[in-house]
C-alpha atoms as a printed R data frame, in Angstrom:
    type eleno elety resid chain resno       x       y       z
1   ATOM     1    CA   MET     A     1  -0.196   0.081  -0.035
2   ATOM     2    CA   LYS     A     2   1.656   3.427  -1.368
3   ATOM     3    CA   VAL     A     3   0.369   7.132  -2.077
4   ATOM     4    CA   LYS     A     4  -0.247   8.145  -5.567
5   ATOM     5    CA   ASP     A     5  -1.963  11.146  -6.292
6   ATOM     6    CA   LYS     A     6  -3.036  11.799  -2.564
7   ATOM     7    CA   VAL     A     7  -5.029   8.693  -2.262
8   ATOM     8    CA   PHE     A     8  -3.925   5.094  -1.118
9   ATOM     9    CA   TYR     A     9  -2.475   2.911  -4.116
10  ATOM    10    CA   VAL     A    10  -3.076  -0.756  -3.404
11  ATOM    11    CA   THR     A    11  -1.568  -3.587  -5.668
12  ATOM    12    CA   ASP     A    12  -0.844  -7.317  -5.011
13  ATOM    13    CA   GLY     A    13   1.268  -7.106  -8.206
14  ATOM    14    CA   LYS     A    14  -1.378  -7.917 -10.831
15  ATOM    15    CA   GLU     A    15  -4.527  -5.794  -9.791
16  ATOM    16    CA   HIS     A    16  -4.277  -2.125  -8.858
17  ATOM    17    CA   ARG     A    17  -6.567  -0.177  -6.795
18  ATOM    18    CA   LYS     A    18  -6.682   3.925  -5.892
19  ATOM    19    CA   ILE     A    19  -9.002   4.633  -2.834
20  ATOM    20    CA   SER     A    20  -9.818   7.729  -1.291
21  ATOM    21    CA   PRO     A    21  -9.026   8.204   2.582
22  ATOM    22    CA   GLU     A    22 -12.810   9.481   2.734
23  ATOM    23    CA   GLN     A    23 -13.881   5.752   1.710
24  ATOM    24    CA   VAL     A    24 -11.988   4.148   4.482
25  ATOM    25    CA   ASP     A    25 -13.053   3.828   8.270
26  ATOM    26    CA   SER     A    26  -9.847   1.629   9.058
27  ATOM    27    CA   VAL     A    27  -7.374  -0.752   7.518
28  ATOM    28    CA   ALA     A    28  -6.905  -4.248   8.715
29  ATOM    29    CA   VAL     A    29  -3.651  -5.847   7.978
30  ATOM    30    CA   THR     A    30  -4.079  -9.772   8.082
31  ATOM    31    CA   ALA     A    31  -1.376 -10.822   6.036
32  ATOM    32    CA   PRO     A    32   2.467 -10.161   5.299
33  ATOM    33    CA   CYS     A    33   2.821  -6.804   3.122
34  ATOM    34    CA   LEU     A    34   4.443  -3.565   2.627
35  ATOM    35    CA   ILE     A    35   3.244  -0.260   3.645
36  ATOM    36    CA   SER     A    36   5.092   3.019   2.674
37  ATOM    37    CA   SER     A    37   5.531   5.430   5.230
38  ATOM    38    CA   ALA     A    38   3.631   8.089   3.104
39  ATOM    39    CA   ALA     A    39   0.402   5.777   3.476
40  ATOM    40    CA   ILE     A    40   1.065   5.739   7.094
41  ATOM    41    CA   MET     A    41   1.293   9.555   7.304
42  ATOM    42    CA   LEU     A    42  -2.027   9.616   5.010
43  ATOM    43    CA   ALA     A    43  -3.921   7.502   7.178
44  ATOM    44    CA   ALA     A    44  -2.913   9.238  10.366
45  ATOM    45    CA   ASP     A    45  -3.709  12.782   8.672
46  ATOM    46    CA   ALA     A    46  -7.201  11.090   8.073
47  ATOM    47    CA   GLY     A    47  -7.991   9.851  11.273
48  ATOM    48    CA   ILE     A    48  -7.761   6.122  10.020
49  ATOM    49    CA   PRO     A    49  -6.217   3.538  12.246
50  ATOM    50    CA   ILE     A    50  -4.140   0.691  11.028
51  ATOM    51    CA   TYR     A    51  -4.723  -2.657  12.686
52  ATOM    52    CA   PHE     A    52  -2.392  -5.602  12.468
53  ATOM    53    CA   PHE     A    53  -3.811  -9.398  13.069
54  ATOM    54    CA   ASP     A    54  -2.097 -12.787  13.401
55  ATOM    55    CA   ARG     A    55  -3.350 -15.532  11.324
56  ATOM    56    CA   PHE     A    56  -5.806 -16.491  13.879
57  ATOM    57    CA   GLY     A    57  -7.363 -12.827  13.845
58  ATOM    58    CA   GLU     A    58  -5.752 -11.907  17.346
59  ATOM    59    CA   GLY     A    59  -4.900  -8.209  17.430
60  ATOM    60    CA   ARG     A    60  -1.125  -7.793  17.485
61  ATOM    61    CA   SER     A    61  -0.372  -3.909  17.006
62  ATOM    62    CA   SER     A    62  -1.899  -0.572  15.648
63  ATOM    63    CA   LEU     A    63  -0.834   2.367  14.346
64  ATOM    64    CA   ARG     A    64  -2.964   5.613  14.767
65  ATOM    65    CA   SER     A    65  -3.002   9.434  14.782
66  ATOM    66    CA   PRO     A    66  -2.217  10.999  18.277
67  ATOM    67    CA   TRP     A    67  -5.668  13.217  17.557
68  ATOM    68    CA   PHE     A    68  -7.553   9.993  16.740
69  ATOM    69    CA   ASP     A    69 -10.008   9.306  19.584
70  ATOM    70    CA   SER     A    70  -8.207   7.105  21.711
71  ATOM    71    CA   ILE     A    71  -9.265   3.384  22.242
72  ATOM    72    CA   ALA     A    72 -10.110   4.033  26.201
73  ATOM    73    CA   THR     A    73 -12.137   7.101  25.301
74  ATOM    74    CA   LEU     A    74 -14.228   5.211  22.630
75  ATOM    75    CA   ARG     A    75 -14.660   2.242  25.016
76  ATOM    76    CA   ARG     A    76 -16.071   4.699  27.863
77  ATOM    77    CA   LYS     A    77 -18.380   5.963  25.584
78  ATOM    78    CA   GLN     A    78 -19.381   2.276  24.662
79  ATOM    79    CA   VAL     A    79 -20.308   1.417  28.222
80  ATOM    80    CA   TYR     A    80 -22.685   4.711  28.005
81  ATOM    81    CA   PHE     A    81 -23.940   3.480  24.924
82  ATOM    82    CA   SER     A    82 -24.765   0.224  25.977
83  ATOM    83    CA   ASP     A    83 -26.715   1.340  28.732
84  ATOM    84    CA   SER     A    84 -28.862   3.712  26.757
85  ATOM    85    CA   VAL     A    85 -31.909   3.925  24.624
86  ATOM    86    CA   ASN     A    86 -29.763   4.302  21.830
87  ATOM    87    CA   GLY     A    87 -28.226   1.060  22.451
88  ATOM    88    CA   SER     A    88 -31.700  -0.685  22.722
89  ATOM    89    CA   GLN     A    89 -32.367   0.845  19.264
90  ATOM    90    CA   TRP     A    90 -29.235  -0.347  17.772
91  ATOM    91    CA   ILE     A    91 -30.105  -3.915  19.066
92  ATOM    92    CA   ILE     A    92 -33.903  -3.633  17.642
93  ATOM    93    CA   HIS     A    93 -32.130  -2.528  14.205
94  ATOM    94    CA   VAL     A    94 -29.832  -5.478  14.231
95  ATOM    95    CA   PHE     A    95 -32.683  -7.974  14.718
96  ATOM    96    CA   GLN     A    96 -34.948  -6.212  11.919
97  ATOM    97    CA   GLN     A    97 -31.835  -6.988   9.534
98  ATOM    98    CA   LYS     A    98 -31.657 -10.128  10.749
99  ATOM    99    CA   THR     A    99 -35.189 -10.929  10.103
100 ATOM   100    CA   ALA     A   100 -35.104  -9.145   6.644
101 ATOM   101    CA   HIS     A   101 -31.920 -11.457   5.578
102 ATOM   102    CA   GLN     A   102 -33.644 -14.345   7.007
103 ATOM   103    CA   ILE     A   103 -36.993 -13.644   4.469
104 ATOM   104    CA   GLN     A   104 -34.358 -13.487   1.774
105 ATOM   105    CA   VAL     A   105 -33.375 -16.880   2.380
106 ATOM   106    CA   LEU     A   106 -37.023 -18.072   2.680
107 ATOM   107    CA   LYS     A   107 -37.520 -16.558  -0.629
108 ATOM   108    CA   TYR     A   108 -34.556 -17.978  -2.221
109 ATOM   109    CA   LEU     A   109 -35.876 -21.352  -1.075
110 ATOM   110    CA   ALA     A   110 -39.515 -20.552  -2.326
111 ATOM   111    CA   ASN     A   111 -38.192 -19.718  -6.132
112 ATOM   112    CA   ARG     A   112 -36.489 -23.462  -5.993
113 ATOM   113    CA   LYS     A   113 -38.947 -25.430  -3.904
114 ATOM   114    CA   LYS     A   114 -42.410 -24.537  -5.724
115 ATOM   115    CA   ARG     A   115 -43.968 -27.291  -3.830
116 ATOM   116    CA   MET     A   116 -42.936 -25.972  -0.547
117 ATOM   117    CA   ALA     A   117 -44.250 -22.326  -1.797
118 ATOM   118    CA   LYS     A   118 -47.271 -22.266   0.724
119 ATOM   119    CA   LEU     A   119 -45.509 -23.115   3.532
120 ATOM   120    CA   LEU     A   120 -42.402 -20.670   2.792
121 ATOM   121    CA   GLN     A   121 -45.010 -17.926   2.457
122 ATOM   122    CA   LYS     A   122 -47.095 -18.672   5.329
123 ATOM   123    CA   THR     A   123 -43.396 -18.481   7.197
124 ATOM   124    CA   ILE     A   124 -42.478 -14.891   5.537
125 ATOM   125    CA   ASP     A   125 -46.047 -13.657   6.473
126 ATOM   126    CA   HIS     A   126 -45.512 -14.531  10.192
127 ATOM   127    CA   LEU     A   127 -41.880 -13.220  10.403
128 ATOM   128    CA   GLN     A   128 -43.202  -9.756   8.954
129 ATOM   129    CA   GLY     A   129 -46.008  -9.802  11.397
130 ATOM   130    CA   GLU     A   130 -43.893 -10.162  13.933
131 ATOM   131    CA   TRP     A   131 -41.642  -7.530  13.194
132 ATOM   132    CA   SER     A   132 -43.671  -4.686  14.362
133 ATOM   133    CA   ALA     A   133 -43.426  -5.970  18.222
134 ATOM   134    CA   LEU     A   134 -40.050  -4.952  18.088
135 ATOM   135    CA   ASP     A   135 -40.783  -1.150  17.663
136 ATOM   136    CA   GLN     A   136 -42.191  -1.404  21.070
137 ATOM   137    CA   GLN     A   137 -39.022  -2.775  22.777
138 ATOM   138    CA   VAL     A   138 -37.199   0.540  22.578
139 ATOM   139    CA   LYS     A   139 -36.173   1.260  26.124
140 ATOM   140    CA   ILE     A   140 -33.157   1.434  28.521
141 ATOM   141    CA   PRO     A   141 -31.290  -1.827  28.476
142 ATOM   142    CA   SER     A   142 -32.245  -4.323  31.471
143 ATOM   143    CA   ALA     A   143 -32.122  -7.798  32.445
144 ATOM   144    CA   GLU     A   144 -35.653  -8.009  31.544
145 ATOM   145    CA   TRP     A   145 -35.512  -6.046  28.330
146 ATOM   146    CA   SER     A   146 -32.774  -8.607  27.433
147 ATOM   147    CA   ALA     A   147 -34.954 -11.652  28.199
148 ATOM   148    CA   SER     A   148 -37.988 -10.204  26.372
149 ATOM   149    CA   ILE     A   149 -35.976  -9.669  23.123
150 ATOM   150    CA   MET     A   150 -34.211 -12.924  23.341
151 ATOM   151    CA   GLY     A   151 -37.696 -14.530  23.815
152 ATOM   152    CA   TRP     A   152 -38.821 -12.812  20.762
153 ATOM   153    CA   GLU     A   153 -35.898 -14.174  18.733
154 ATOM   154    CA   GLY     A   154 -36.121 -17.437  20.020
155 ATOM   155    CA   SER     A   155 -39.649 -17.737  19.313
156 ATOM   156    CA   MET     A   156 -38.760 -16.554  15.370
157 ATOM   157    CA   ALA     A   157 -35.932 -18.767  15.170
158 ATOM   158    CA   ARG     A   158 -38.252 -21.793  15.856
159 ATOM   159    CA   VAL     A   159 -40.406 -20.869  13.143
160 ATOM   160    CA   TYR     A   160 -37.643 -20.313  10.411
161 ATOM   161    CA   TRP     A   161 -35.702 -23.484  11.465
162 ATOM   162    CA   GLN     A   162 -38.599 -25.833  11.217
163 ATOM   163    CA   CYS     A   163 -39.761 -24.086   7.981
164 ATOM   164    CA   ILE     A   164 -36.070 -24.691   6.158
165 ATOM   165    CA   GLY     A   165 -35.616 -28.139   7.847
166 ATOM   166    CA   GLN     A   166 -38.842 -29.294   5.724
167 ATOM   167    CA   CYS     A   167 -38.142 -27.609   2.671
168 ATOM   168    CA   LEU     A   168 -34.379 -29.440   2.341
169 ATOM   169    CA   PRO     A   169 -33.695 -32.514   0.641
170 ATOM   170    CA   GLY     A   170 -34.493 -35.799   2.497
171 ATOM   171    CA   GLU     A   171 -30.750 -36.756   3.663
172 ATOM   172    CA   TRP     A   172 -30.372 -32.909   4.788
173 ATOM   173    CA   SER     A   173 -33.365 -32.360   6.458
174 ATOM   174    CA   PHE     A   174 -33.862 -31.787  10.150
175 ATOM   175    CA   ASN     A   175 -36.442 -31.488  13.114
176 ATOM   176    CA   LYS     A   176 -35.133 -28.514  14.957
177 ATOM   177    CA   ARG     A   177 -31.734 -26.213  15.331
178 ATOM   178    CA   SER     A   178 -29.177 -28.326  17.219
179 ATOM   179    CA   ARG     A   179 -26.084 -26.350  18.070
180 ATOM   180    CA   ARG     A   180 -23.166 -27.843  20.015
181 ATOM   181    CA   PRO     A   181 -23.006 -30.646  19.136
182 ATOM   182    CA   ALA     A   182 -25.116 -30.664  15.912
183 ATOM   183    CA   LYS     A   183 -27.457 -33.751  15.584
184 ATOM   184    CA   ASP     A   184 -27.472 -33.777  11.803
185 ATOM   185    CA   PRO     A   185 -24.897 -32.817   9.006
186 ATOM   186    CA   PHE     A   186 -26.993 -29.389   8.049
187 ATOM   187    CA   ASN     A   187 -26.476 -28.285  11.451
188 ATOM   188    CA   ALA     A   188 -22.846 -29.385  11.910
189 ATOM   189    CA   MET     A   189 -22.448 -27.014   8.451
190 ATOM   190    CA   ILE     A   190 -24.306 -24.188  10.027
191 ATOM   191    CA   ASN     A   191 -22.027 -24.490  13.431
192 ATOM   192    CA   TYR     A   192 -19.159 -24.718  11.792
193 ATOM   193    CA   GLY     A   193 -19.687 -21.761   9.709
194 ATOM   194    CA   TYR     A   194 -21.180 -19.590  12.419
195 ATOM   195    CA   GLY     A   195 -17.788 -20.233  14.256
196 ATOM   196    CA   MET     A   196 -15.708 -19.025  11.409
197 ATOM   197    CA   LEU     A   197 -17.961 -15.989  11.180
198 ATOM   198    CA   TYR     A   198 -17.611 -15.219  14.992
199 ATOM   199    CA   ASN     A   199 -14.110 -14.564  14.350
200 ATOM   200    CA   LYS     A   200 -14.331 -12.369  11.372
201 ATOM   201    CA   ILE     A   201 -17.122 -10.204  13.315
202 ATOM   202    CA   GLU     A   202 -14.855  -9.999  16.419
203 ATOM   203    CA   GLN     A   203 -11.754  -8.967  14.287
204 ATOM   204    CA   ALA     A   204 -14.228  -6.066  12.465
205 ATOM   205    CA   LEU     A   205 -15.338  -5.045  16.063
206 ATOM   206    CA   PHE     A   206 -11.604  -4.727  17.171
207 ATOM   207    CA   ALA     A   207 -10.494  -2.737  13.816
208 ATOM   208    CA   ALA     A   208 -13.437  -0.335  14.649
209 ATOM   209    CA   GLY     A   209 -11.785   0.787  17.983
210 ATOM   210    CA   LEU     A   210 -14.770  -1.252  19.978
211 ATOM   211    CA   ASP     A   211 -14.458  -3.833  22.688
212 ATOM   212    CA   PRO     A   212 -16.025  -7.010  21.561
213 ATOM   213    CA   HIS     A   213 -16.472  -8.087  25.199
214 ATOM   214    CA   LEU     A   214 -18.640  -5.096  26.003
215 ATOM   215    CA   GLY     A   215 -22.177  -6.588  24.837
216 ATOM   216    CA   ILE     A   216 -25.551  -4.706  24.664
217 ATOM   217    CA   LEU     A   217 -28.098  -7.454  24.529
218 ATOM   218    CA   HIS     A   218 -25.960 -10.445  25.562
219 ATOM   219    CA   ALA     A   219 -25.167 -10.221  29.284
220 ATOM   220    CA   ASP     A   220 -21.449  -9.607  29.765
221 ATOM   221    CA   GLU     A   221 -19.348 -12.671  30.484
222 ATOM   222    CA   TYR     A   222 -15.706 -13.021  31.477
223 ATOM   223    CA   ASP     A   223 -13.592 -13.418  28.340
224 ATOM   224    CA   SER     A   224 -16.513 -13.736  26.044
225 ATOM   225    CA   PRO     A   225 -16.871 -11.341  22.968
226 ATOM   226    CA   THR     A   226 -20.671 -10.731  23.816
227 ATOM   227    CA   LEU     A   227 -20.648  -7.518  21.486
228 ATOM   228    CA   SER     A   228 -19.616  -9.786  18.726
229 ATOM   229    CA   TYR     A   229 -22.736 -12.066  19.657
230 ATOM   230    CA   ASP     A   230 -24.724  -9.097  19.124
231 ATOM   231    CA   LEU     A   231 -23.528  -7.951  15.691
232 ATOM   232    CA   ILE     A   232 -23.235 -11.451  14.289
233 ATOM   233    CA   GLU     A   233 -27.121 -11.848  14.419
234 ATOM   234    CA   VAL     A   234 -27.536  -9.327  11.239
235 ATOM   235    CA   PHE     A   235 -25.043 -11.590   9.089
236 ATOM   236    CA   ARG     A   236 -26.106 -15.230  10.462
237 ATOM   237    CA   PRO     A   237 -28.741 -15.706   7.833
238 ATOM   238    CA   TRP     A   238 -25.973 -15.297   5.147
239 ATOM   239    CA   VAL     A   239 -24.173 -18.189   6.218
240 ATOM   240    CA   ASP     A   240 -27.658 -20.035   6.097
241 ATOM   241    CA   ARG     A   241 -27.998 -19.227   2.420
242 ATOM   242    CA   LEU     A   242 -24.320 -20.367   1.738
243 ATOM   243    CA   VAL     A   243 -24.998 -23.847   3.266
244 ATOM   244    CA   ILE     A   244 -28.344 -24.095   1.669
245 ATOM   245    CA   GLU     A   245 -26.952 -23.020  -1.832
246 ATOM   246    CA   ASN     A   246 -24.336 -25.791  -1.376
247 ATOM   247    CA   ILE     A   247 -26.785 -28.278  -0.590
248 ATOM   248    CA   LEU     A   248 -29.468 -27.613  -3.287
249 ATOM   249    CA   THR     A   249 -26.661 -27.367  -6.414
250 ATOM   250    CA   GLY     A   250 -24.833 -30.587  -4.867
251 ATOM   251    CA   ALA     A   251 -21.782 -29.183  -3.677
252 ATOM   252    CA   ALA     A   252 -22.072 -30.328  -0.259
253 ATOM   253    CA   ILE     A   253 -21.583 -34.240   0.238
254 ATOM   254    CA   GLN     A   254 -22.853 -36.671   3.054
255 ATOM   255    CA   GLU     A   255 -19.098 -37.819   2.983
256 ATOM   256    CA   GLY     A   256 -17.972 -34.768   4.955
257 ATOM   257    CA   PHE     A   257 -19.004 -35.530   8.197
258 ATOM   258    CA   GLU     A   258 -18.342 -37.586  11.208
259 ATOM   259    CA   VAL     A   259 -20.926 -39.319  13.729
260 ATOM   260    CA   SER     A   260 -20.170 -39.991  17.170
261 ATOM   261    CA   GLU     A   261 -22.281 -40.628  20.345
262 ATOM   262    CA   GLU     A   262 -22.079 -36.728  21.082
263 ATOM   263    CA   GLY     A   263 -23.374 -35.539  17.612
264 ATOM   264    CA   VAL     A   264 -22.244 -35.011  14.275
265 ATOM   265    CA   TYR     A   265 -19.139 -32.977  13.118
266 ATOM   266    CA   LEU     A   266 -17.477 -32.014   9.774
267 ATOM   267    CA   ASN     A   267 -14.578 -34.510   9.237
268 ATOM   268    CA   ALA     A   268 -11.297 -33.765   7.339
269 ATOM   269    CA   THR     A   269 -12.943 -34.210   3.962
270 ATOM   270    CA   GLY     A   270 -15.833 -31.949   4.703
271 ATOM   271    CA   LYS     A   271 -13.600 -29.067   6.179
272 ATOM   272    CA   ARG     A   272 -11.518 -29.360   2.695
273 ATOM   273    CA   TRP     A   273 -14.830 -28.520   0.936
274 ATOM   274    CA   PHE     A   274 -16.422 -26.052   3.596
275 ATOM   275    CA   ILE     A   275 -13.550 -23.645   4.407
276 ATOM   276    CA   PRO     A   276 -12.744 -22.924   0.952
277 ATOM   277    CA   ALA     A   277 -16.289 -22.201   0.184
278 ATOM   278    CA   PHE     A   278 -16.870 -20.261   3.126
279 ATOM   279    CA   ASN     A   279 -13.437 -18.140   2.320
280 ATOM   280    CA   ALA     A   280 -14.793 -17.531  -1.470
281 ATOM   281    CA   TRP     A   281 -18.126 -16.505   0.075
282 ATOM   282    CA   LEU     A   282 -16.358 -13.662   2.259
283 ATOM   283    CA   LEU     A   283 -14.841 -12.401  -0.933
284 ATOM   284    CA   ALA     A   284 -17.942 -12.306  -2.950
285 ATOM   285    CA   ARG     A   285 -19.184  -8.648  -3.372
286 ATOM   286    CA   VAL     A   286 -22.605  -8.035  -2.809
287 ATOM   287    CA   ARG     A   287 -24.906  -4.849  -2.478
288 ATOM   288    CA   TRP     A   288 -26.327  -4.413   0.964
289 ATOM   289    CA   ASN     A   289 -27.256  -1.216   2.651
290 ATOM   290    CA   LYS     A   290 -26.516   0.739  -0.514
291 ATOM   291    CA   LYS     A   291 -23.040  -0.157  -0.683
292 ATOM   292    CA   GLN     A   292 -21.518  -2.887  -3.021
293 ATOM   293    CA   LEU     A   293 -18.614  -4.371  -0.919
294 ATOM   294    CA   THR     A   294 -17.440  -7.791  -0.202
295 ATOM   295    CA   ARG     A   295 -19.284  -9.672   2.538
296 ATOM   296    CA   GLU     A   296 -16.162  -9.358   4.711
297 ATOM   297    CA   GLY     A   297 -16.133  -5.612   3.924
298 ATOM   298    CA   HIS     A   298 -19.728  -5.143   5.159
299 ATOM   299    CA   PHE     A   299 -18.589  -6.734   8.614
300 ATOM   300    CA   TYR     A   300 -16.023  -3.885   8.606
301 ATOM   301    CA   HIS     A   301 -18.508  -1.545   7.580
302 ATOM   302    CA   ALA     A   302 -21.099  -2.380  10.076
303 ATOM   303    CA   ALA     A   303 -18.730  -2.328  12.757
304 ATOM   304    CA   ALA     A   304 -17.241   1.079  11.993
305 ATOM   305    CA   GLN     A   305 -20.915   2.493  11.700
306 ATOM   306    CA   LEU     A   306 -21.530   1.495  15.185
307 ATOM   307    CA   ALA     A   307 -18.687   3.089  16.495
308 ATOM   308    CA   LYS     A   308 -19.655   6.242  14.618
309 ATOM   309    CA   SER     A   309 -22.955   5.965  16.171
310 ATOM   310    CA   ILE     A   310 -21.247   5.367  19.649
311 ATOM   311    CA   ASN     A   311 -19.109   8.674  19.144
312 ATOM   312    CA   LYS     A   312 -22.037  10.630  17.721
313 ATOM   313    CA   GLU     A   313 -24.417  10.066  20.835
314 ATOM   314    CA   ASN     A   314 -21.630  10.753  23.264
315 ATOM   315    CA   LYS     A   315 -20.290  13.910  21.892
316 ATOM   316    CA   ARG     A   316 -18.893  16.195  24.921
317 ATOM   317    CA   PRO     A   317 -20.755  19.608  25.259
């Protein structure tokens, strides 16, 4: 990454791209690369932090302007935000986005499973009908509020998963969502995909200067990235769609799983197929919220927007 014509110039030797600092919220370095001092100074002048991660997604170091809001300051604001009506509004928006994505998954199935169209439309209508109930939940977060929101989400999830389970081919169908351990191959893939997604969401939050351990809906737990648990809800249905697409196209294979007394897991064969499919899915560009980005890019943008909201709502007088 260098500077050319007063903007970032990024190249891998084959592809070249110029990016205005105004389009960048933060820079995340996840693999060995060269960054010129001019690029570092441009980032500093624009208030763009540069974060360095190891191959496991753990933060190792950062470069930022001395005039950029300190991480400590932002995280203090994050605490105030998590206990405010603004925090609850953000959570409501998260679940509205999740529901919209779930409906897209069901519509995708309806276009490919015509005989199940009636059931799918009934489920879509149910999700849309219950959507309005969230508007009544904008209030200062509390244990009771969290329980109410999670109860609503659990009820919607049961309806959503029961419908999907009935629409999949026989060898992939399931009765209910099973987490760790999974009780069937479909849930084994969903669990593995969500696990990989958690790491990406946590990395995006860290890159935005936020503390992934300061959740809003999910109760604070020692050494648990509870804010990741909040933000990931938006993107879970994207993983659902990835798994369903690979089942319907025949890319997923039954030989990719190990069955034990505890449950069902992806075996080495399954991982050799699933991990590259997941990584390719991350790099695919999609349009969402009026932006055309890679899916991974949308994670970073969502985290950066949350950081901006926290800063905006907690400005000093």
